[in-house]
C-alpha positions as CSV (number, residue, x, y, z in Angstrom):
1,M,0.0,0.0,0.0
2,K,1.1,3.6,-0.6
3,V,-0.3,6.8,0.9
4,V,0.0,10.0,-1.1
5,T,-0.5,13.2,0.8
6,I,-1.0,16.7,-0.7
7,N,0.7,19.7,0.8
8,G,-1.2,22.8,-0.4
9,S,0.7,25.3,1.8
10,A,2.6,28.0,0.1
11,K,5.5,27.2,2.5
12,K,7.0,24.0,1.1
13,E,8.5,22.9,4.4
14,G,6.2,24.7,6.8
15,N,4.0,23.4,9.6
16,T,1.8,21.4,7.2
17,Y,4.9,19.6,5.8
18,H,6.1,18.7,9.3
19,A,2.7,17.4,10.3
20,L,2.6,15.2,7.2
21,R,6.1,14.0,7.9
22,M,4.9,12.9,11.4
23,V,2.0,11.0,9.9
24,G,4.4,9.5,7.3
25,A,6.8,8.3,9.9
26,Q,4.1,6.3,11.6
27,L,3.0,4.9,8.3
28,E,6.5,3.9,7.4
29,E,6.9,2.2,10.8
30,N,4.0,0.0,9.8
31,G,5.4,-0.9,6.4
32,I,3.3,1.6,4.4
33,D,5.0,3.6,1.6
34,F,4.4,7.4,1.9
35,E,4.8,10.4,-0.4
36,I,4.2,14.1,-0.1
37,I,3.2,16.0,-3.2
38,H,3.6,19.8,-2.8
39,I,1.1,21.8,-4.8
40,G,1.2,25.1,-2.8
41,N,3.1,26.8,-5.6
42,K,0.9,25.6,-8.4
43,A,-2.3,27.1,-9.9
44,V,-5.1,24.6,-9.2
45,R,-8.3,24.9,-11.2
46,G,-11.6,23.4,-10.7
47,C,-13.3,20.9,-13.1
48,L,-13.7,22.1,-16.6
49,A,-16.7,19.7,-17.1
50,Y,-15.2,18.4,-20.3
51,G,-15.9,21.5,-22.3
52,N,-19.4,22.2,-21.0
């Protein structure tokens, strides 16, 4: 199993990152793969409803 987390904070290694790392450490201790994806510096848009 792998858990992917999303960090939406503008600060790449701020409090949200450190909280996610704490969760990730527990997951890894239990043999679960863990990854953080940082999107705080990206423009995120809503659904485009496939052109509608």
